[in-house]
LUMBA-56417 format. One record per residue (C-alpha): residue in one letter; x, y, z. Coordinates in nm, 2 decimals, padded with zeros to 4 digits. Example, Ala and Ser with C-alpha at 12.3 -4.5 7.8 and 13.67 -1.06 7.14 Angstrom:
REC  aa       u       v       w
REC   a   01.23  -00.45   00.78
REC   s   01.37  -00.11   00.71
END
This chain:
REC  aa       u       v       w
REC   m   06.53   00.81  -02.87
REC   t   06.12   00.85  -02.84
REC   a   05.99   01.14  -02.61
REC   r   05.63   01.09  -02.47
REC   i   05.44   01.29  -02.23
REC   i   05.29   01.10  -01.88
REC   a   05.00   01.16  -01.74
REC   i   05.01   01.16  -01.38
REC   n   04.74   01.23  -01.12
REC   n   04.85   01.17  -00.79
REC   l   05.15   01.04  -00.59
REC   e   05.07   00.67  -00.64
REC   e   05.10   00.72  -01.03
REC   a   05.44   00.94  -00.97
REC   r   05.59   00.69  -00.79
REC   a   05.51   00.38  -00.99
REC   e   05.65   00.57  -01.31
REC   l   05.96   00.65  -01.09
REC   s   05.99   00.27  -00.97
REC   a   05.95   00.16  -01.33
REC   i   06.29   00.32  -01.46
REC   g   06.44   00.22  -01.19
REC   v   06.48   00.48  -00.96
REC   d   06.61   00.39  -00.60
REC   p   06.35   00.42  -00.31
REC   a   06.51   00.68  -00.15
REC   g   06.49   00.89  -00.49
REC   v   06.10   00.76  -00.54
REC   r   06.01   00.92  -00.21
REC   l   06.21   01.25  -00.28
REC   m   06.08   01.33  -00.65
REC   a   05.77   01.19  -00.66
REC   p   05.59   01.53  -00.53
REC   k   05.77   01.71  -00.75
REC   a   05.56   01.52  -01.06
REC   v   05.23   01.61  -00.94
REC   f   05.09   01.94  -01.01
REC   r   04.81   02.10  -00.83
REC   l   04.58   02.42  -00.88
REC   v   04.44   02.54  -00.57
REC   k   04.17   02.82  -00.56
REC   l   04.15   03.03  -00.22
REC   k   03.79   03.26  -00.19
REC   d   03.80   03.59  -00.01
REC   l   04.13   03.66   00.12
REC   r   04.24   03.96   00.27
REC   p   04.50   04.10   00.03
REC   v   04.78   04.11   00.31
REC   a   04.75   03.75   00.32
REC   a   04.72   03.68  -00.07
REC   n   05.03   03.88  -00.12
REC   i   05.27   03.69   00.16
REC   i   05.13   03.33   00.00
REC   k   05.21   03.47  -00.36
REC   q   05.56   03.56  -00.24
REC   e   05.62   03.25  -00.07
REC   m   05.51   03.07  -00.39
REC   l   05.73   03.28  -00.58
REC   s   06.01   03.21  -00.37
REC   f   05.97   02.84  -00.42
REC   g   05.96   02.86  -00.75
REC   a   05.63   02.80  -00.77
REC   e   05.35   03.07  -00.87
REC   a   05.01   03.24  -00.74
REC   a   04.77   03.48  -00.89
REC   t   04.57   03.77  -00.69
REC   a   04.32   03.99  -00.85
REC   y   04.50   04.35  -00.96
REC   g   04.39   04.55  -00.70
REC   a   04.52   04.35  -00.44
REC   i   04.89   04.46  -00.46
REC   d   04.80   04.80  -00.37
REC   h   04.55   04.70  -00.14
REC   s   04.25   04.86  -00.34
REC   v   04.03   04.57  -00.29
REC   a   03.91   04.48   00.01
REC   a   03.92   04.08  -00.06
REC   t   04.08   03.92  -00.33
REC   d   04.07   03.54  -00.46
REC   l   04.39   03.36  -00.51
REC   l   04.48   03.09  -00.74
REC   i   04.82   02.89  -00.66
REC   f   04.98   02.63  -00.86
REC   g   05.29   02.42  -00.84
REC   q   05.39   02.06  -00.76
REC   l   05.28   01.89  -00.41
REC   r   05.63   01.97  -00.27
REC   h   05.55   02.34  -00.34
REC   f   05.26   02.33  -00.15
REC   n   05.39   02.11   00.15
REC   q   05.65   02.39   00.17
REC   l   05.42   02.66   00.15
REC   i   05.23   02.47   00.47
REC   e   05.53   02.44   00.63
REC   k   05.61   02.85   00.61
REC   l   05.25   02.95   00.68
REC   a   05.25   02.75   01.00
REC   s   05.45   03.03   01.16
REC   h   05.30   03.36   00.98
REC   q   05.02   03.56   01.13
REC   f   04.75   03.73   00.96
REC   g   04.54   03.40   00.98
REC   l   04.82   03.23   00.78
REC   p   04.84   02.90   01.04
REC   q   04.46   02.87   00.97
REC   i   04.51   02.90   00.59
REC   a   04.78   02.61   00.60
REC   a   04.58   02.37   00.81
REC   e   04.29   02.39   00.58
REC   l   04.53   02.36   00.26
REC   s   04.66   02.06   00.45
REC   r   04.32   01.86   00.52
REC   r   04.19   01.94   00.16
REC   l   04.49   01.85  -00.06
REC   k   04.52   01.53   00.20
REC   q   04.13   01.44   00.12
REC   f   04.17   01.51  -00.27
REC   d   04.44   01.27  -00.29
REC   a   04.31   01.03  -00.04
REC   i   04.04   00.73  -00.08
REC   p   03.73   00.81   00.10
REC   s   03.71   00.60   00.43
REC   p   03.44   00.30   00.38
REC   l   03.07   00.37   00.45
REC   k   02.90   00.11   00.66
REC   i   02.52   00.06   00.60
REC   r   02.38  -00.22   00.84
REC   d   02.61  -00.52   00.82
REC   r   02.75  -00.42   00.50
REC   e   03.06  -00.20   00.44
REC   f   03.13  -00.04   00.07
REC   i   03.51  -00.02   00.02
REC   f   03.60   00.26  -00.21
REC   g   03.85   00.26  -00.47
REC   r   03.78  -00.12  -00.57
REC   k   03.48  -00.11  -00.79
REC   t   03.17   00.13  -00.84
REC   y   02.86   00.08  -00.66
REC   i   02.48   00.09  -00.83
REC   m   02.21   00.23  -00.68
REC   g   01.89   00.12  -00.87
REC   v   01.59   00.34  -00.87
REC   v   01.24   00.24  -00.83
REC   n   01.01   00.57  -00.87
REC   v   00.66   00.48  -00.67
REC   t   00.52   00.79  -00.84
REC   p   00.27   00.85  -01.12
REC   d   00.47   01.13  -01.29
REC   s   00.86   01.07  -01.26
REC   f   01.01   01.16  -01.57
REC   s   01.19   00.83  -01.68
REC   n   00.96   00.58  -01.59
REC   g   00.62   00.74  -01.41
REC   g   00.33   00.53  -01.34
REC   q   00.50   00.21  -01.43
REC   f   00.58   00.13  -01.10
REC   f   00.32   00.29  -00.94
REC   s   00.13   00.00  -00.72
REC   p   00.31  -00.16  -00.43
REC   e   00.28  -00.51  -00.62
REC   a   00.48  -00.32  -00.93
REC   a   00.74  -00.14  -00.74
REC   v   00.86  -00.44  -00.53
REC   d   00.86  -00.65  -00.85
REC   q   01.06  -00.42  -01.00
REC   a   01.31  -00.35  -00.71
REC   k   01.38  -00.76  -00.70
REC   k   01.49  -00.75  -01.06
REC   i   01.71  -00.48  -01.02
REC   l   01.84  -00.65  -00.71
REC   a   01.89  -00.97  -00.92
REC   a   02.07  -00.76  -01.18
REC   g   02.34  -00.67  -00.93
REC   a   02.23  -00.32  -00.77
REC   d   02.40  -00.23  -00.45
REC   i   02.13  -00.01  -00.32
REC   i   01.75   00.02  -00.41
REC   d   01.64   00.39  -00.37
REC   i   01.27   00.41  -00.32
REC   g   01.10   00.76  -00.35
REC   g   00.71   00.84  -00.39
REC   e   00.74   01.19  -00.50
REC   s   00.89   01.32  -00.83
REC   t   01.17   01.59  -00.84
REC   r   01.15   01.65  -01.19
REC   p   01.13   01.98  -01.30
REC   g   00.78   02.16  -01.24
REC   a   00.70   01.88  -01.08
REC   p   00.42   01.95  -00.81
REC   p   00.47   01.89  -00.40
REC   v   00.34   01.57  -00.27
REC   e   00.21   01.59   00.10
REC   a   00.41   01.35   00.35
REC   a   00.12   01.15   00.42
REC   e   00.09   01.06   00.04
REC   e   00.44   01.07  -00.01
REC   k   00.43   00.80   00.30
REC   r   00.12   00.55   00.17
REC   r   00.34   00.51  -00.17
REC   i   00.64   00.38  -00.06
REC   l   00.60   00.24   00.30
REC   p   00.43  -00.09   00.17
REC   v   00.69  -00.11  -00.06
REC   i   00.97  -00.08   00.15
REC   r   00.82  -00.28   00.41
REC   q   00.77  -00.58   00.18
REC   l   01.11  -00.57   00.03
REC   a   01.28  -00.56   00.37
REC   q   01.11  -00.86   00.47
REC   e   01.15  -01.05   00.14
REC   t   01.47  -00.96   00.09
REC   k   01.80  -00.86   00.23
REC   a   01.85  -00.52   00.00
REC   l   01.99  -00.23   00.12
REC   i   01.70   00.05   00.09
REC   s   01.73   00.41   00.04
REC   v   01.43   00.66   00.10
REC   d   01.42   00.96  -00.15
REC   t   01.29   01.21   00.04
REC   s   01.34   01.59   00.15
REC   k   01.07   01.52   00.44
REC   a   01.21   01.43   00.79
REC   a   00.85   01.27   00.86
REC   v   00.87   01.03   00.56
REC   a   01.22   00.93   00.62
REC   q   01.17   00.88   00.96
REC   a   00.87   00.63   00.90
REC   a   01.10   00.49   00.61
REC   l   01.39   00.38   00.84
REC   k   01.14   00.26   01.07
REC   s   00.97   00.03   00.84
REC   g   01.31  -00.11   00.65
REC   a   01.53   00.18   00.50
REC   a   01.90   00.20   00.60
REC   m   01.94   00.53   00.36
REC   i   01.83   00.87   00.33
REC   n   01.86   01.02  -00.01
REC   d   01.77   01.40   00.02
REC   v   01.78   01.63  -00.28
REC   t   01.77   01.97  -00.10
REC   g   02.11   01.87   00.10
REC   l   01.96   01.90   00.46
REC   r   01.80   02.26   00.37
REC   g   01.47   02.16   00.30
REC   d   01.30   02.01   00.61
REC   p   01.52   02.15   00.95
REC   a   01.42   01.84   01.12
REC   m   01.60   01.58   00.85
REC   a   01.98   01.63   00.99
REC   d   01.83   01.51   01.35
REC   v   01.61   01.21   01.20
REC   a   01.92   01.12   01.02
REC   a   02.14   01.15   01.33
REC   q   01.92   00.97   01.59
REC   a   01.87   00.68   01.33
REC   g   02.27   00.64   01.27
REC   a   02.10   00.64   00.88
REC   a   02.36   00.66   00.57
REC   l   02.32   01.01   00.41
REC   c   02.29   01.11   00.07
REC   l   02.33   01.50   00.03
REC   m   02.31   01.64  -00.30
REC   h   02.31   02.02  -00.46
REC   m   01.99   02.18  -00.59
REC   r   01.95   02.55  -00.65
REC   g   01.61   02.60  -00.57
REC   t   01.29   02.39  -00.60
REC   p   01.13   02.11  -00.83
REC   q   00.93   02.41  -00.90
REC   t   01.15   02.68  -00.98
REC   m   01.50   02.50  -01.02
REC   q   01.51   02.50  -01.41
REC   a   01.37   02.87  -01.42
REC   a   01.71   03.00  -01.61
REC   p   01.99   02.91  -01.33
REC   v   02.28   03.14  -01.32
REC   y   02.63   03.05  -01.17
REC   d   02.93   03.26  -01.14
REC   d   03.13   02.96  -01.09
REC   v   02.94   02.65  -01.12
REC   m   03.19   02.39  -00.94
REC   g   03.26   02.64  -00.69
REC   e   02.91   02.73  -00.59
REC   i   02.81   02.33  -00.55
REC   i   03.11   02.24  -00.34
REC   g   03.05   02.56  -00.12
REC   q   02.67   02.45  -00.06
REC   l   02.77   02.08  -00.05
REC   d   03.02   02.18   00.25
REC   g   02.75   02.38   00.41
REC   g   02.54   02.03   00.40
REC   l   02.86   01.87   00.58
REC   a   02.88   02.12   00.85
REC   i   02.49   02.09   00.91
REC   a   02.54   01.71   00.92
REC   a   02.84   01.78   01.16
REC   k   02.64   01.98   01.41
REC   a   02.33   01.76   01.43
REC   g   02.59   01.48   01.56
REC   i   02.59   01.25   01.17
REC   l   02.93   01.11   01.16
REC   l   03.15   01.22   00.85
REC   d   03.16   00.82   00.72
REC   k   02.81   00.81   00.68
REC   i   02.77   01.06   00.42
REC   i   02.78   01.04   00.04
REC   l   02.80   01.35  -00.17
REC   d   02.57   01.42  -00.52
REC   p   02.63   01.73  -00.71
REC   g   02.26   01.70  -00.87
REC   i   02.31   01.69  -01.20
REC   g   02.00   01.83  -01.37
REC   f   01.85   01.98  -01.05
REC   g   01.91   02.38  -01.12
REC   k   02.16   02.36  -01.42
REC   t   02.15   02.42  -01.78
REC   v   02.27   02.18  -02.02
REC   d   02.63   02.31  -02.01
REC   h   02.62   02.32  -01.65
REC   n   02.59   01.95  -01.65
REC   l   02.84   01.89  -01.90
REC   i   03.09   02.10  -01.69
REC   i   03.02   01.92  -01.39
REC   l   03.09   01.59  -01.55
REC   a   03.40   01.71  -01.67
REC   r   03.52   01.86  -01.34
REC   l   03.36   01.61  -01.09
REC   k   03.71   01.52  -00.99
REC   e   03.71   01.87  -00.81
REC   l   03.46   01.77  -00.55
REC   k   03.72   01.51  -00.41
REC   i   03.81   01.82  -00.21
REC   l   03.53   01.73   00.05
REC   g   03.68   01.38   00.14
REC   r   03.35   01.19   00.07
REC   p   03.24   00.96  -00.17
REC   i   03.06   01.08  -00.47
REC   l   02.72   00.98  -00.66
REC   v   02.62   01.07  -00.98
REC   g   02.29   01.06  -01.12
REC   t   02.25   01.09  -01.50
REC   s   02.01   00.84  -01.58
REC   n   01.82   00.91  -01.92
REC   k   01.83   01.28  -01.81
REC   s   01.73   01.56  -02.01
REC   f   02.04   01.72  -02.08
REC   i   02.14   01.37  -02.24
REC   g   01.84   01.45  -02.46
REC   a   01.96   01.77  -02.57
REC   v   02.28   01.69  -02.69
REC   l   02.18   01.39  -02.85
REC   e   01.82   01.53  -02.99
REC   l   01.66   01.21  -02.79
REC   p   01.35   01.11  -02.60
REC   v   01.36   00.97  -02.27
REC   a   01.33   00.57  -02.44
REC   g   01.64   00.67  -02.61
REC   r   01.88   00.78  -02.40
REC   a   02.05   00.46  -02.30
REC   e   02.37   00.54  -02.50
REC   g   02.41   00.84  -02.37
REC   t   02.38   00.80  -02.03
REC   a   02.63   00.47  -02.02
REC   a   02.88   00.75  -02.18
REC   t   02.81   00.99  -01.91
REC   i   02.85   00.70  -01.62
REC   a   03.16   00.60  -01.76
REC   l   03.30   00.95  -01.79
REC   a   03.18   00.99  -01.42
REC   i   03.34   00.71  -01.28
REC   a   03.66   00.82  -01.47
REC   q   03.62   01.14  -01.25
REC   g   03.59   00.99  -00.92
REC   a   03.26   00.88  -00.91
REC   d   03.20   00.59  -00.65
REC   f   02.82   00.55  -00.66
REC   v   02.58   00.57  -00.99
REC   r   02.20   00.61  -00.93
REC   v   02.06   00.42  -01.30
REC   h   01.72   00.30  -01.38
REC   d   01.84   00.04  -01.63
REC   v   02.07  -00.18  -01.38
REC   e   02.12  -00.47  -01.63
REC   k   02.26  -00.22  -01.91
REC   m   02.44   00.00  -01.66
REC   i   02.64  -00.20  -01.44
REC   l   02.80  -00.35  -01.75
REC   a   02.90   00.01  -01.88
REC   a   03.04   00.06  -01.47
REC   k   03.24  -00.30  -01.48
REC   m   03.39  -00.21  -01.79
REC   t   03.49   00.13  -01.68
REC   d   03.60   00.05  -01.36
REC   a   03.89  -00.23  -01.53
REC   i   04.02   00.07  -01.70
REC   v   04.00   00.34  -01.42
REC   r   04.05   00.09  -01.14
REC   r   04.24  -00.12  -01.30
REC   k   04.48  -00.21  -00.96
REC   n   04.23  -00.36  -00.80
REC   h   04.08  -00.52  -01.07
REC   d   04.19  -00.89  -00.99
REC   e   03.96  -00.85  -00.70
REC   k   03.68  -00.95  -00.92
REC   g   03.54  -00.59  -00.77
REC   q   03.44  -00.78  -00.45
REC   s   03.18  -00.60  -00.25
REC   e   03.17  -00.56   00.10
REC   k   02.96  -00.90   00.14
REC   k   03.32  -01.05   00.20
REC   q   03.40  -00.79   00.47
END
């Protein structure tokens, strides 16, 4: 006899393990929710609601934790940690639906978030291509048409050099080309919209005319995004998450463009001035959720949106490492996740290496990000990093590996 511990992350894995030892289908359906554990945090509940939830979870044989003052109502609000099997959460949701004190609304929110966390995001359609998630990691290749970007500033500043680089990236296997005309490195000076357009529009036009590339424009300015979309871009990559330019959401909505919302604390000029978080993942998720609300109000369809936690944008080295280790928590928002770690300074800080020596560190962060739920990775060296992604996909997405990572081109 031998004993081992089985790592179970979701219902699918639980069903597979039960089936593997010969459990009958009815038993699999009954027992699978007992094999999956979840820890959920609810923010700012009234003590009466928190205490009811705690008592219900205890009655199911699960657990919940509140602030000490919630017991005697000596605090006005408390965060609540609920932990138990999926079956406990199903029981809780059913029970809360018949309560008062706003508990039916909490039940609905719990149900929605748990389903989003465990689901594969709905497909993303960009023009005539469909990105289907869970099969492979998609690669966004970077072309900086700037004189001062941290990784390759000035190298592709001329339209000719930028177009040539974009074509090389496409040939290497990039799914999306991300073109930017303003550096967002820490401390970078702002660029006027007219100059940003002057830099990128010739590149976008030529690339759109000469290739079938899906082009993303990396900008936080609505006027630049609008001009880029008219010139051939099909996606907006907004590092401010719709908070930098009030007109950006309307531009994206009217064009029906795909949209990447990123988390950033402050601006490129201020973001690295001693960033502090009480709860780095909670605050990132909260701000991105707010961006989704802005998008919905403008009429942007949810299935047009990608989310990016903003590695390096208003974060310390430790914050960035925490984000990578806990990236999976972003799945609760229900949208595909993009991660951009390529050659960034936190890698240099850990490995004590300059930008030119960070390829291996970048590959490690890409592999971990994919294992933690990333659907897109944004990289400079596509040829090398696509290999890291493919190898990680073979491990993480092994069920679908026989499909040879077929992309949207077959759809």
